[in-house]
C-alpha positions in Angstrom: 35.6 21.4 -0.5 31.8 21.9 -0.6 29.5 20.3 -2.7 26.5 21.5 -3.8 23.3 18.5 -3.3 20.2 19.1 -5.0 17.2 17.2 -3.6 13.7 18.3 -2.2 15.7 21.4 -0.7 19.1 22.7 -1.4 21.4 21.4 0.9 25.3 21.9 1.4 27.6 19.3 2.8 31.4 19.4 3.4 33.3 16.3 1.5 37.1 15.8 1.6 38.8 15.6 -1.2 40.9 12.7 0.2 37.9 10.7 1.3 37.6 7.3 -0.2 34.2 5.4 -0.3 33.5 2.2 2.1 30.6 1.3 -0.8 28.9 -2.0 0.1 29.2 -5.1 -1.9 26.0 -6.4 -1.8 24.9 -4.8 -4.7 23.8 -5.5 -8.5 23.8 -3.3 -11.7 20.7 -3.1 -13.7 20.9 -1.4 -17.0 17.5 0.1 -17.8 16.7 2.5 -20.8 20.1 3.5 -20.7 20.0 4.2 -17.2 22.6 2.6 -14.6 20.9 1.6 -11.6 22.8 0.3 -8.8 20.5 -1.7 -6.4 21.9 -2.5 -3.0 20.3 -6.0 -2.9 20.2 -6.7 1.2 17.6 -3.4 1.3 16.0 -0.5 -0.1 18.6 1.6 -1.8 19.9 2.4 -5.4 21.9 4.9 -7.2 21.0 6.3 -10.7 24.1 7.0 -13.2 24.5 7.1 -17.0 27.1 5.0 -18.6 30.0 7.8 -17.9 29.3 8.3 -14.1 28.9 4.4 -13.6 32.8 4.4 -14.7 33.3 6.8 -12.0 31.4 4.6 -9.2 33.3 1.4 -10.3 36.5 3.8 -10.1 35.2 4.8 -6.4 34.4 0.9 -5.4 38.2 0.4 -5.8 38.4 2.7 -2.9 40.3 5.2 -5.2 39.7 8.8 -3.3 37.9 11.8 -4.6 41.1 13.8 -5.5 42.6 10.6 -7.3 38.9 10.9 -9.7 39.4 14.4 -10.2 42.7 13.9 -11.8 41.1 11.8 -14.6 37.6 12.2 -14.9 35.5 15.5 -15.7 35.4 17.1 -12.2 31.2 18.0 -12.6 30.6 13.9 -13.6 32.8 13.8 -10.4 30.3 15.5 -8.3 27.7 14.0 -9.9 28.9 10.7 -8.6 29.5 11.8 -4.9 26.5 14.0 -4.5 24.2 10.6 -5.5 26.4 8.4 -3.1 26.1 11.0 -0.4 22.6 11.9 -0.8 21.3 8.6 -0.7 23.4 8.0 2.3 24.7 4.8 0.1 27.7 3.8 2.4 25.3 3.4 5.4 22.9 1.5 4.0 19.7 -0.2 6.2 18.4 -3.7 6.1 16.3 -3.1 8.6 12.3 -4.4 8.1 9.4 -1.7 7.9 7.7 -1.3 11.3 4.5 -0.1 11.9 1.7 0.4 14.7 -0.2 -2.9 15.0 -3.0 -2.6 13.3 -6.3 -5.0 13.4 -9.2 -4.9 10.6 -12.8 -6.2 11.9 -15.3 -7.4 9.8 -18.5 -6.2 12.2 -21.0 -7.5 10.0 -21.7 -9.6 6.7 -25.2 -7.8 6.3 -25.2 -5.1 3.7 -27.6 -2.8 1.9 -26.6 -3.1 -1.3 -25.8 -6.2 -3.6 -22.6 -4.6 -5.3 -21.4 -7.3 -8.3 -17.7 -7.1 -7.2 -18.2 -7.8 -3.5 -15.7 -10.2 -2.8 -17.7 -10.9 0.6 -20.8 -11.8 -1.0 -22.4 -9.1 1.6 -25.9 -9.5 2.5 -26.0 -13.2 0.9 -24.8 -15.4 4.0 -26.1 -16.0 7.5 -25.8 -12.9 9.5 -23.4 -13.9 12.1 -22.6 -11.3 14.4 -20.7 -11.2 17.6 -22.3 -9.2 20.6 -21.2 -5.6 21.9 -19.7 -6.7 25.0 -17.7 -9.4 23.3 -16.0 -6.9 21.0 -15.1 -4.6 24.0 -13.8 -7.3 25.4 -12.0 -8.1 22.1 -10.8 -4.3 21.9 -9.5 -4.2 25.5 -7.0 -7.2 25.1 -5.8 -5.7 21.7 -5.3 -2.4 23.6 -3.7 -4.1 26.3 -1.4 -6.1 23.7 -0.4 -2.7 21.8 -2.7 -2.5 19.0 -3.1 1.3 18.1 -5.4 1.3 14.9 -8.6 -0.5 14.0 -10.5 -0.6 10.9 -14.2 -1.8 11.1 -15.9 -3.0 7.7 -18.3 -5.0 6.7 -20.7 -5.8 4.8 -21.9 -2.3 5.9 -20.9 -1.5 9.3 -23.5 0.9 10.3 -25.9 -2.3 9.9 -24.4 -3.6 13.2 -26.5 -2.8 15.9 -24.0 -1.4 18.6 -21.9 0.4 15.6 -22.1 4.0 17.6 -21.3 2.6 20.6 -18.9 0.4 19.9 -16.6 3.2 18.0 -17.3 5.5 20.9 -15.8 2.6 23.2 -12.8 2.1 21.0 -12.5 5.9 21.0 -11.9 5.7 24.9 -9.2 3.2 24.5 -7.1 5.1 22.5 -7.7 3.6 18.7 -7.5 5.4 15.8 -10.9 4.5 14.1 -11.2 4.0 10.3 -14.3 3.1 8.8 -15.0 1.8 5.4 -18.9 2.4 4.1 -21.0 2.6 1.0 -21.9 6.3 2.8 -25.8 6.0 2.2 -26.7 5.3 6.1 -24.8 8.1 7.7 -27.4 11.0 8.9 -26.6 14.4 10.7 -27.1 12.8 14.0 -24.7 9.9 13.8 -22.2 12.2 12.1 -22.2 14.6 14.8 -22.0 11.9 17.7 -18.8 10.3 16.2 -17.2 13.0 14.9 -14.7 13.0 17.9 -14.6 9.2 17.7 -13.6 8.2 14.1 -10.4 9.8 12.5 -11.2 8.4 8.9 -14.1 7.2 6.8 -13.3 5.5 3.5 -16.6 6.2 1.6 -17.2 4.0 -2.0 -18.5 6.0 -4.8 -18.3 3.9 -7.8 -19.5 6.2 -10.6 -18.8 10.0 -11.8 -22.3 10.7 -12.2 -25.9 9.2 -10.9 -25.8 7.0 -13.9 -22.5 5.6 -13.9 -22.7 5.0 -9.8 -26.2 3.2 -10.7 -24.4 1.0 -13.6 -21.9 -0.3 -10.8 -24.5 -0.7 -7.9 -27.8 -0.6 -9.3 -28.7 2.0 -6.6 -29.7 5.9 -6.8 -26.9 6.8 -4.4 -24.7 8.7 -6.1 -26.2 12.0 -4.7 -26.4 10.6 -1.1 -22.9 9.5 -0.5 -21.7 13.0 -1.9 -23.9 14.7 0.8 -22.0 12.0 3.4 -18.5 13.4 2.1 -19.4 16.8 2.5 -21.2 16.5 5.8 -17.7 14.5 7.0 -15.7 17.1 5.4 -17.2 19.8 7.1 -16.7 18.5 10.5 -13.1 17.8 10.1 -13.3 14.2 9.7 -10.7 12.8 7.1 -12.2 11.1 4.2 -11.1 8.9 1.2 -13.0 7.8 -1.7 -12.9 4.4 -3.0 -13.8 3.6 -6.6 -14.0 0.3 -8.1 -15.4 1.0 -12.0 -16.6 -2.4 -13.8 -14.6 -3.9 -16.5 -17.4 -3.3 -18.8 -17.7 0.0 -19.8 -14.3 1.1 -18.7 -13.5 3.2 -21.4 -16.6 5.4 -20.9 -15.9 5.6 -17.1 -12.1 6.7 -18.4 -13.2 9.3 -20.7 -15.4 10.7 -17.8 -13.9 10.5 -14.7 -10.9 13.0 -15.0 -13.3 16.4 -14.7 -15.2 14.8 -12.0 -11.9 13.6 -10.0 -11.1 17.4 -10.7 -14.2 18.7 -9.5 -13.5 16.4 -5.9 -9.8 17.8 -5.4 -11.4 21.3 -6.0 -14.0 21.0 -3.3 -12.5 18.5 -1.2 -8.7 19.0 -1.3 -8.0 17.0 1.6 -9.9 13.8 0.2 -7.9 10.8 -1.1 -9.0 9.4 -4.5 -8.3 5.3 -4.1 -8.7 3.4 -7.1 -8.8 -0.4 -7.6 -6.7 -1.4 -9.8 -7.7 -5.0 -10.4 -10.8 -6.9 -9.7 -11.2 -9.7 -7.9 -13.8 -12.6 -8.1 -17.2 -11.2 -6.7 -20.7 -11.4 -6.7 -21.1 -11.6 -10.3 -17.8 -10.8 -11.2 -15.5 -13.5 -13.2 -12.6 -11.4 -15.4 -9.7 -12.9 -17.2 -6.2 -12.5 -16.2 -5.9 -10.5 -19.6 -8.9 -8.3 -18.8 -7.5 -7.5 -15.5 -4.1 -7.0 -17.0 -6.3 -4.2 -19.7 -7.9 -2.8 -16.2 -4.8 -2.1 -14.8 -3.7 -0.2 -17.4 -6.5 2.0 -17.9 -7.0 2.9 -14.2 -3.4 3.5 -13.9 -3.6 5.7 -17.2 -6.2 7.8 -15.5 -4.6 8.2 -12.0 -1.4 9.7 -14.4 -3.9 12.0 -16.2 -5.4 12.9 -12.7 -2.2 13.4 -10.9 1.0 13.4 -12.8 3.0 12.6 -9.7 0.9 10.8 -7.9 2.8 7.3 -8.3 6.2 8.8 -7.7 4.9 10.5 -4.6 3.2 7.6 -3.1 6.4 5.4 -3.9 8.1 7.8 -1.9 5.8 7.7 0.7 5.9 3.7 1.1 9.7 3.4 0.7 11.1 6.9 2.1 12.5 5.1 5.5 14.8 3.2 2.9 14.0 0.1 5.0 13.4 -3.1 3.2 9.6 -4.3 2.3 9.2 -7.7 3.2 4.9 -7.8 3.2 1.9 -7.0 1.6 -0.1 -6.6 4.5 -0.6 -10.3 4.9 0.4 -11.4 8.8 -2.1 -8.6 10.5 -4.7 -9.7 11.9 -8.3 -9.8 10.5 -11.6 -10.4 12.3 -14.6 -11.7 10.8 -18.2 -10.8 12.2 -18.4 -14.6 13.9 -15.2 -14.1 15.2 -12.8 -16.1 13.4 -9.0 -14.7 13.1 -7.2 -14.7 9.7 -4.0 -13.0 8.2 -5.2 -11.3 5.0 -8.6 -9.1 4.8 -9.5 -11.7 1.8 -11.0 -14.1 4.2 -12.8 -15.9 1.6 -9.0 -16.7 -0.2 -7.3 -17.2 3.0 -7.8 -19.6 5.9 -8.7 -19.1 9.3 -5.8 -19.5 12.0 -8.2 -19.3 15.3 -11.5 -17.9 16.8 -10.7 -14.6 18.8 -13.2 -15.7 21.4 -11.4 -18.7 22.3 -7.4 -18.0 21.8 -5.0 -15.6 23.1 -3.8 -12.9 21.0 -0.2 -13.6 21.4 -0.8 -17.1 20.5 -2.7 -15.7 17.5 0.3 -13.1 16.8 3.0 -16.3 17.0 0.7 -18.1 14.0 1.2 -15.0 12.2 5.3 -14.4 12.6 5.2 -18.3 11.8 3.5 -18.1 8.7 5.7 -14.9 7.6 8.5 -16.2 8.5 7.6 -19.3 5.9 6.6 -17.1 3.2 9.5 -14.8 3.6 11.0 -13.9 0.4 13.9 -15.9 0.7 11.8 -18.9 0.5 10.2 -18.0 -2.8 10.9 -18.3 -6.4 11.8 -15.9 -8.4 11.8 -13.4 -5.3 14.9 -15.0 -3.5 17.7 -13.9 -6.0 15.8 -10.9 -7.6 17.9 -7.5 -6.8 14.2 -5.9 -6.5 12.9 -7.8 -3.9 12.7 -5.7 -0.9 11.7 -2.4 -3.1 8.9 -4.4 -4.5 8.1 -6.8 -1.4 7.0 -10.0 -3.2 3.4 -9.1 -4.2 0.3 -10.6 -2.2 0.8 -13.4 -0.4 -1.9 -15.4 -1.0 -0.6 -15.4 -4.5 2.4 -17.9 -3.3 1.9 -21.2 -4.4 3.6 -24.1 -3.1 6.0 -25.3 -5.3 6.2 -28.7 -6.5 9.0 -28.3 -9.2 12.3 -31.0 -8.0 14.4 -28.7 -10.3 13.5 -25.2 -8.2 15.1 -25.2 -4.3 12.9 -23.2 -2.9 9.3 -23.5 -0.8 6.8 -21.0 -2.7 6.7 -19.7 -6.1 4.8 -16.8 -7.3 4.2 -15.1 -10.9 6.5 -12.3 -11.7 7.2 -10.7 -15.4 9.5 -8.3 -17.0 6.5 -5.5 -17.1 6.3 -5.9 -13.2 10.3 -5.4 -12.6 10.2 -2.3 -15.3 7.2 -0.8 -13.2 9.4 -0.7 -9.7 12.7 0.5 -11.9 10.6 3.4 -13.8 9.6 4.2 -10.2 12.7 4.3 -8.9 14.4 6.6 -11.6 11.9 8.8 -11.9 11.4 9.3 -8.0 15.2 9.0 -7.3 15.8 12.8 -5.9 12.9 12.0 -4.0 14.9 10.0 -1.7 17.9 12.4 -0.8 18.6 12.8 2.3 
């Protein structure tokens, strides 16, 4: 019997009417806005039904055949249920964790030519502590031998590191994919040309939509210079992205004006990604309340939807398309400070160093990272441990996990969560559902 599946493409698959489904037992039903969402609680998969089609799914849970379902229910509704189960490959749910290529984040310098108010690195205000070029070369060589493929250079402003160009070229000879996080002010034609074959990506900070709004954030007339840098990088085929962090003050004004600028950028630089900050962390002069950050997050989210209505569905799919469970926020990857201290998160002022790269063994540091990740696994965190969405959500920032001191809660850590956070994920699961059809 032929059934038509509808997903990103039209597909056909033959399913016998005598088939009965061997559906996973590790599921939980969540009723959300009249949607019946059946979540596979040990991995990253779900089914979406309404009240009527959920009854048919329950019928299949009892091992009844498709033929039997046709005799009791509307055939079109039965087909919808079959399509959902088959297209989501729900009989064969996987519970493996996401595995990505090994990456390292390196702060080359804590020196900077700007003094941005939201800078959580307080760059430019601290004693300049930097490893020498030969030290970094030895470190990169060891990282390469241990399977690292991706490297991000940041600062401060990484171009202020005196051997920046030489280090990028050396890292490229080792086969690293190199991303540079920069404010975009110090690039010139010569440097861009010399590094065009070595760097994979440059992320530029551009916090305004015109000269005045940029200067309001950074207290510097750099808007035109950053756009010029973007233009030159784009023309040489270097992948670029823009990091945008508006301040809470005058946020409404930013929201009202940025959409037109974003449309201009998308038209002129269609391959450039715009990456907004959704939260303001404590920085040089930033002290923002939890309530203000909620307003900030909501405002930026609405702006992004205005710019690209499919943005969140697309990115939700990109993050979860393998249906492997999310168990980390990125915590556990190696971050190295400018003086060689090693951290498990790039928010190094909020974390504790686990060693020094010039004194330790990379494999030993990786073991420390693994043990820390195991310690902060979702099975040790309340309320994540029993949440059916834990491997879809991933548990959020590990630095926000607090040691549990409540004897009535048996878990080692607790984290803040809310019904609103759960609603966000359910809404995305529903709106992006057919993206995940096989």
